[in-house]
Jmol script that loads the backbone (N, CA, C; Angstrom):
load data "model"
ATOM      1  N   MET A   1       0.951  -0.987   0.436  1.00  0.00           N
ATOM      2  CA  MET A   1      -0.060  -0.268   0.345  1.00  0.00           C
ATOM      3  C   MET A   1       0.716   0.904  -0.393  1.00  0.00           C
ATOM      4  N   ILE A   2       1.721   1.036   0.866  1.00  0.00           N
ATOM      5  CA  ILE A   2       3.259   2.207   0.675  1.00  0.00           C
ATOM      6  C   ILE A   2       3.806   2.811  -0.801  1.00  0.00           C
ATOM      7  N   THR A   3       4.090   1.851  -1.685  1.00  0.00           N
ATOM      8  CA  THR A   3       4.407   2.269  -2.993  1.00  0.00           C
ATOM      9  C   THR A   3       3.098   2.751  -3.681  1.00  0.00           C
ATOM     10  N   GLN A   4       2.205   1.936  -3.313  1.00  0.00           N
ATOM     11  CA  GLN A   4       0.873   2.612  -4.192  1.00  0.00           C
ATOM     12  C   GLN A   4       0.755   4.114  -4.383  1.00  0.00           C
ATOM     13  N   ILE A   5       0.848   4.348  -2.580  1.00  0.00           N
ATOM     14  CA  ILE A   5       0.511   5.757  -2.529  1.00  0.00           C
ATOM     15  C   ILE A   5       1.648   6.750  -2.847  1.00  0.00           C
ATOM     16  N   GLY A   6       2.866   5.855  -2.671  1.00  0.00           N
ATOM     17  CA  GLY A   6       3.958   6.805  -3.525  1.00  0.00           C
ATOM     18  C   GLY A   6       3.753   7.513  -4.644  1.00  0.00           C
ATOM     19  N   ILE A   7       3.748   6.240  -5.491  1.00  0.00           N
ATOM     20  CA  ILE A   7       3.322   5.892  -6.766  1.00  0.00           C
ATOM     21  C   ILE A   7       2.753   7.514  -7.340  1.00  0.00           C
ATOM     22  N   ALA A   8       0.662   6.963  -6.611  1.00  0.00           N
ATOM     23  CA  ALA A   8       0.229   8.279  -6.834  1.00  0.00           C
ATOM     24  C   ALA A   8       0.353   9.163  -6.696  1.00  0.00           C
ATOM     25  N   SER A   9       1.210   9.652  -5.448  1.00  0.00           N
ATOM     26  CA  SER A   9       1.609  10.654  -4.671  1.00  0.00           C
ATOM     27  C   SER A   9       2.504  11.626  -5.917  1.00  0.00           C
ATOM     28  N   GLY A  10       3.275  10.520  -6.614  1.00  0.00           N
ATOM     29  CA  GLY A  10       3.971  11.881  -7.877  1.00  0.00           C
ATOM     30  C   GLY A  10       3.462  11.890  -9.332  1.00  0.00           C
ATOM     31  N   ASP A  11       2.100  10.822  -9.354  1.00  0.00           N
ATOM     32  CA  ASP A  11       1.347  11.496 -10.539  1.00  0.00           C
ATOM     33  C   ASP A  11       0.540  12.586  -9.958  1.00  0.00           C
ATOM     34  N   ILE A  12       0.682  12.858  -8.466  1.00  0.00           N
ATOM     35  CA  ILE A  12      -0.702  13.903  -8.296  1.00  0.00           C
ATOM     36  C   ILE A  12      -0.149  15.554  -8.389  1.00  0.00           C
ATOM     37  N   LEU A  13       1.605  14.942  -8.389  1.00  0.00           N
ATOM     38  CA  LEU A  13       2.530  16.100  -8.588  1.00  0.00           C
ATOM     39  C   LEU A  13       2.957  16.192  -9.586  1.00  0.00           C
ATOM     40  N   THR A  14       3.042  15.387 -10.669  1.00  0.00           N
ATOM     41  CA  THR A  14       2.962  15.339 -12.256  1.00  0.00           C
ATOM     42  C   THR A  14       2.169  15.982 -12.967  1.00  0.00           C
ATOM     43  N   LEU A  15       0.728  15.819 -12.601  1.00  0.00           N
ATOM     44  CA  LEU A  15      -0.369  16.930 -13.050  1.00  0.00           C
ATOM     45  C   LEU A  15      -0.035  18.160 -12.532  1.00  0.00           C
ATOM     46  N   ILE A  16       0.005  18.679 -11.270  1.00  0.00           N
ATOM     47  CA  ILE A  16       0.609  20.157 -11.434  1.00  0.00           C
ATOM     48  C   ILE A  16       1.635  20.087 -11.847  1.00  0.00           C
ATOM     49  N   GLU A  17       2.253  19.661 -11.774  1.00  0.00           N
ATOM     50  CA  GLU A  17       3.351  20.215 -13.269  1.00  0.00           C
ATOM     51  C   GLU A  17       2.639  20.604 -14.358  1.00  0.00           C
ATOM     52  N   LYS A  18       2.555  19.922 -15.164  1.00  0.00           N
ATOM     53  CA  LYS A  18       1.445  19.417 -16.459  1.00  0.00           C
ATOM     54  C   LYS A  18       0.884  20.871 -16.740  1.00  0.00           C
ATOM     55  N   LYS A  19      -0.302  20.858 -15.362  1.00  0.00           N
ATOM     56  CA  LYS A  19      -0.891  21.976 -15.362  1.00  0.00           C
ATOM     57  C   LYS A  19      -0.681  23.443 -15.310  1.00  0.00           C
ATOM     58  N   LYS A  20       0.097  24.150 -14.268  1.00  0.00           N
ATOM     59  CA  LYS A  20       0.477  24.864 -14.561  1.00  0.00           C
ATOM     60  C   LYS A  20      -0.230  25.455 -13.461  1.00  0.00           C
ATOM     61  N   ARG A  21      -0.656  25.143 -12.398  1.00  0.00           N
ATOM     62  CA  ARG A  21      -2.553  26.212 -12.247  1.00  0.00           C
ATOM     63  C   ARG A  21      -2.770  24.943 -10.815  1.00  0.00           C
ATOM     64  N   PRO A  22      -3.384  25.589  -9.706  1.00  0.00           N
ATOM     65  CA  PRO A  22      -4.146  24.681  -9.699  1.00  0.00           C
ATOM     66  C   PRO A  22      -4.922  24.166  -9.732  1.00  0.00           C
ATOM     67  N   VAL A  23      -4.765  22.282  -9.516  1.00  0.00           N
ATOM     68  CA  VAL A  23      -6.069  21.431  -9.679  1.00  0.00           C
ATOM     69  C   VAL A  23      -6.821  20.926  -9.167  1.00  0.00           C
ATOM     70  N   SER A  24      -7.925  20.876  -9.486  1.00  0.00           N
ATOM     71  CA  SER A  24      -9.914  20.567  -7.942  1.00  0.00           C
ATOM     72  C   SER A  24      -9.010  18.566  -7.581  1.00  0.00           C
ATOM     73  N   ILE A  25      -9.609  18.747  -6.701  1.00  0.00           N
ATOM     74  CA  ILE A  25     -10.035  17.493  -6.423  1.00  0.00           C
ATOM     75  C   ILE A  25     -10.330  16.515  -7.321  1.00  0.00           C
ATOM     76  N   SER A  26     -11.354  16.595  -7.943  1.00  0.00           N
ATOM     77  CA  SER A  26     -12.273  16.474  -8.751  1.00  0.00           C
ATOM     78  C   SER A  26     -11.016  15.665 -10.113  1.00  0.00           C
ATOM     79  N   GLU A  27     -11.165  16.361 -10.550  1.00  0.00           N
ATOM     80  CA  GLU A  27      -9.565  16.991 -11.463  1.00  0.00           C
ATOM     81  C   GLU A  27      -8.160  15.480 -10.938  1.00  0.00           C
ATOM     82  N   VAL A  28      -7.997  15.305 -10.177  1.00  0.00           N
ATOM     83  CA  VAL A  28      -6.865  14.567  -9.793  1.00  0.00           C
ATOM     84  C   VAL A  28      -7.052  13.432  -9.622  1.00  0.00           C
ATOM     85  N   GLU A  29      -9.099  12.861  -8.997  1.00  0.00           N
ATOM     86  CA  GLU A  29      -9.398  11.165  -9.420  1.00  0.00           C
ATOM     87  C   GLU A  29      -9.234  10.811 -10.485  1.00  0.00           C
ATOM     88  N   ALA A  30     -10.523  12.465 -11.637  1.00  0.00           N
ATOM     89  CA  ALA A  30     -10.409  11.656 -12.709  1.00  0.00           C
ATOM     90  C   ALA A  30      -8.958  11.419 -13.445  1.00  0.00           C
ATOM     91  N   TYR A  31      -8.037  11.965 -13.137  1.00  0.00           N
ATOM     92  CA  TYR A  31      -6.890  11.585 -13.708  1.00  0.00           C
ATOM     93  C   TYR A  31      -5.944  10.758 -13.050  1.00  0.00           C
ATOM     94  N   LEU A  32      -6.116  10.468 -12.192  1.00  0.00           N
ATOM     95  CA  LEU A  32      -5.824   8.962 -11.252  1.00  0.00           C
ATOM     96  C   LEU A  32      -6.178   7.688 -11.772  1.00  0.00           C
ATOM     97  N   ASP A  33      -7.801   8.011 -11.584  1.00  0.00           N
ATOM     98  CA  ASP A  33      -8.676   6.814 -11.709  1.00  0.00           C
ATOM     99  C   ASP A  33      -7.756   6.018 -11.276  1.00  0.00           C
ATOM    100  N   ASN A  34      -8.249   5.928  -9.797  1.00  0.00           N
ATOM    101  CA  ASN A  34      -7.507   5.228  -8.088  1.00  0.00           C
ATOM    102  C   ASN A  34      -9.084   4.636  -8.117  1.00  0.00           C
ATOM    103  N   GLU A  35      -9.025   4.075  -6.367  1.00  0.00           N
ATOM    104  CA  GLU A  35      -9.617   3.714  -5.373  1.00  0.00           C
ATOM    105  C   GLU A  35      -9.553   5.697  -4.819  1.00  0.00           C
ATOM    106  N   LYS A  36     -11.067   5.718  -4.531  1.00  0.00           N
ATOM    107  CA  LYS A  36     -10.684   7.297  -3.656  1.00  0.00           C
ATOM    108  C   LYS A  36      -9.951   7.171  -2.257  1.00  0.00           C
ATOM    109  N   GLU A  37      -9.823   6.450  -1.890  1.00  0.00           N
ATOM    110  CA  GLU A  37      -9.171   6.030  -0.867  1.00  0.00           C
ATOM    111  C   GLU A  37      -7.740   5.776  -0.727  1.00  0.00           C
ATOM    112  N   LEU A  38      -7.048   5.736  -1.996  1.00  0.00           N
ATOM    113  CA  LEU A  38      -5.920   5.969  -2.059  1.00  0.00           C
ATOM    114  C   LEU A  38      -5.490   7.358  -3.101  1.00  0.00           C
ATOM    115  N   THR A  39      -6.443   7.605  -3.569  1.00  0.00           N
ATOM    116  CA  THR A  39      -6.356   9.363  -4.071  1.00  0.00           C
ATOM    117  C   THR A  39      -5.993  10.359  -2.565  1.00  0.00           C
ATOM    118  N   TYR A  40      -7.453  10.054  -1.823  1.00  0.00           N
ATOM    119  CA  TYR A  40      -6.617  10.912  -0.983  1.00  0.00           C
ATOM    120  C   TYR A  40      -5.979  10.335   0.543  1.00  0.00           C
ATOM    121  N   MET A  41      -5.577   9.503   0.255  1.00  0.00           N
ATOM    122  CA  MET A  41      -4.424   9.189   1.059  1.00  0.00           C
ATOM    123  C   MET A  41      -2.836   9.585   0.752  1.00  0.00           C
ATOM    124  N   SER A  42      -2.979   9.684  -0.946  1.00  0.00           N
ATOM    125  CA  SER A  42      -2.413  10.522  -1.271  1.00  0.00           C
ATOM    126  C   SER A  42      -2.382  11.893  -1.047  1.00  0.00           C
ATOM    127  N   ILE A  43      -2.773  12.456  -1.649  1.00  0.00           N
ATOM    128  CA  ILE A  43      -3.223  13.879  -1.101  1.00  0.00           C
ATOM    129  C   ILE A  43      -3.035  14.281   0.509  1.00  0.00           C
ATOM    130  N   GLY A  44      -3.057  13.893   0.592  1.00  0.00           N
ATOM    131  CA  GLY A  44      -3.011  13.455   2.296  1.00  0.00           C
ATOM    132  C   GLY A  44      -1.308  12.882   2.851  1.00  0.00           C
ATOM    133  N   TRP A  45      -0.805  12.872   1.865  1.00  0.00           N
ATOM    134  CA  TRP A  45       0.820  12.477   2.168  1.00  0.00           C
ATOM    135  C   TRP A  45       1.039  13.984   1.814  1.00  0.00           C
ATOM    136  N   LEU A  46       0.787  14.293   0.366  1.00  0.00           N
ATOM    137  CA  LEU A  46       1.805  15.486   0.461  1.00  0.00           C
ATOM    138  C   LEU A  46       1.297  16.559   0.941  1.00  0.00           C
ATOM    139  N   VAL A  47       0.356  16.430   1.558  1.00  0.00           N
ATOM    140  CA  VAL A  47      -0.101  18.150   1.923  1.00  0.00           C
ATOM    141  C   VAL A  47       0.876  18.087   3.953  1.00  0.00           C
ATOM    142  N   ARG A  48       0.601  16.666   4.146  1.00  0.00           N
ATOM    143  CA  ARG A  48       1.667  16.720   5.525  1.00  0.00           C
ATOM    144  C   ARG A  48       2.666  17.053   5.238  1.00  0.00           C
ATOM    145  N   GLU A  49       3.386  16.474   4.087  1.00  0.00           N
ATOM    146  CA  GLU A  49       4.473  16.634   3.950  1.00  0.00           C
ATOM    147  C   GLU A  49       5.197  18.149   2.955  1.00  0.00           C
ATOM    148  N   GLY A  50       3.961  18.800   3.156  1.00  0.00           N
ATOM    149  CA  GLY A  50       4.392  20.524   2.522  1.00  0.00           C
ATOM    150  C   GLY A  50       4.881  20.268   1.009  1.00  0.00           C
ATOM    151  N   HIS A  51       4.812  18.867   0.239  1.00  0.00           N
ATOM    152  CA  HIS A  51       4.478  19.306  -1.021  1.00  0.00           C
ATOM    153  C   HIS A  51       3.122  20.043  -2.012  1.00  0.00           C
ATOM    154  N   VAL A  52       2.175  20.177  -1.223  1.00  0.00           N
ATOM    155  CA  VAL A  52       1.473  20.370  -1.882  1.00  0.00           C
ATOM    156  C   VAL A  52       0.749  21.359  -0.707  1.00  0.00           C
ATOM    157  N   HIS A  53      -0.166  22.025  -1.179  1.00  0.00           N
ATOM    158  CA  HIS A  53      -1.243  22.939  -0.041  1.00  0.00           C
ATOM    159  C   HIS A  53      -2.837  23.222  -0.355  1.00  0.00           C
ATOM    160  N   LEU A  54      -3.484  23.086   0.199  1.00  0.00           N
ATOM    161  CA  LEU A  54      -5.033  22.540  -0.449  1.00  0.00           C
ATOM    162  C   LEU A  54      -5.387  23.757   0.061  1.00  0.00           C
ATOM    163  N   VAL A  55      -6.164  24.751  -1.126  1.00  0.00           N
ATOM    164  CA  VAL A  55      -6.545  25.908  -1.364  1.00  0.00           C
ATOM    165  C   VAL A  55      -8.582  25.499  -1.610  1.00  0.00           C
ATOM    166  N   ASP A  56      -8.296  27.068  -0.925  1.00  0.00           N
ATOM    167  CA  ASP A  56     -10.616  26.239  -1.192  1.00  0.00           C
ATOM    168  C   ASP A  56     -10.435  27.931  -2.200  1.00  0.00           C
ATOM    169  N   LYS A  57     -11.548  27.697  -3.439  1.00  0.00           N
ATOM    170  CA  LYS A  57     -11.921  28.654  -4.216  1.00  0.00           C
ATOM    171  C   LYS A  57     -13.507  28.603  -4.394  1.00  0.00           C
ATOM    172  N   GLY A  58     -14.240  29.180  -3.349  1.00  0.00           N
ATOM    173  CA  GLY A  58     -15.656  28.361  -3.663  1.00  0.00           C
ATOM    174  C   GLY A  58     -15.891  27.649  -2.577  1.00  0.00           C
ATOM    175  N   LYS A  59     -16.995  26.591  -3.009  1.00  0.00           N
ATOM    176  CA  LYS A  59     -16.903  25.408  -2.318  1.00  0.00           C
ATOM    177  C   LYS A  59     -16.203  23.809  -2.914  1.00  0.00           C
ATOM    178  N   ASP A  60     -15.301  23.618  -3.616  1.00  0.00           N
ATOM    179  CA  ASP A  60     -13.900  23.644  -4.247  1.00  0.00           C
ATOM    180  C   ASP A  60     -12.903  23.617  -3.427  1.00  0.00           C
ATOM    181  N   LYS A  61     -12.443  22.424  -3.642  1.00  0.00           N
ATOM    182  CA  LYS A  61     -10.910  22.726  -2.760  1.00  0.00           C
ATOM    183  C   LYS A  61      -9.850  22.026  -3.903  1.00  0.00           C
ATOM    184  N   TYR A  62      -9.212  23.296  -4.036  1.00  0.00           N
ATOM    185  CA  TYR A  62      -7.404  22.663  -5.113  1.00  0.00           C
ATOM    186  C   TYR A  62      -6.180  22.758  -4.191  1.00  0.00           C
ATOM    187  N   LEU A  63      -5.703  21.328  -4.832  1.00  0.00           N
ATOM    188  CA  LEU A  63      -3.748  21.470  -4.658  1.00  0.00           C
ATOM    189  C   LEU A  63      -3.588  22.344  -5.736  1.00  0.00           C
ATOM    190  N   CYS A  64      -2.460  23.282  -5.213  1.00  0.00           N
ATOM    191  CA  CYS A  64      -1.262  23.487  -5.593  1.00  0.00           C
ATOM    192  C   CYS A  64      -0.452  23.303  -5.088  1.00  0.00           C
ATOM    193  N   SER A  65       0.661  23.507  -5.975  1.00  0.00           N
ATOM    194  CA  SER A  65       2.599  23.207  -5.556  1.00  0.00           C
ATOM    195  C   SER A  65       3.003  25.202  -4.869  1.00  0.00           C
ATOM    196  N   CYS A  66       2.255  25.779  -4.984  1.00  0.00           N
ATOM    197  CA  CYS A  66       2.755  26.963  -4.109  1.00  0.00           C
ATOM    198  C   CYS A  66       3.070  27.730  -3.289  1.00  0.00           C
TER     199      CYS A  66
END
end "model"
wireframe off; spacefill off
backbone 0.3
color backbone group
């Protein structure tokens, strides 16, 4: 499971770098096409380690590497 989280986390960072803008949680879910739990564990790991930040934009949450 830890390996899967690491791979998904790398994929999330790749998505953010490609888009060059904050990406919504739903964009991340669609891009990864993984189980929801794995996606959220990966996001949590990235936030905890300081690699990404959660940003509120209206009703939605976005990830950015800012």
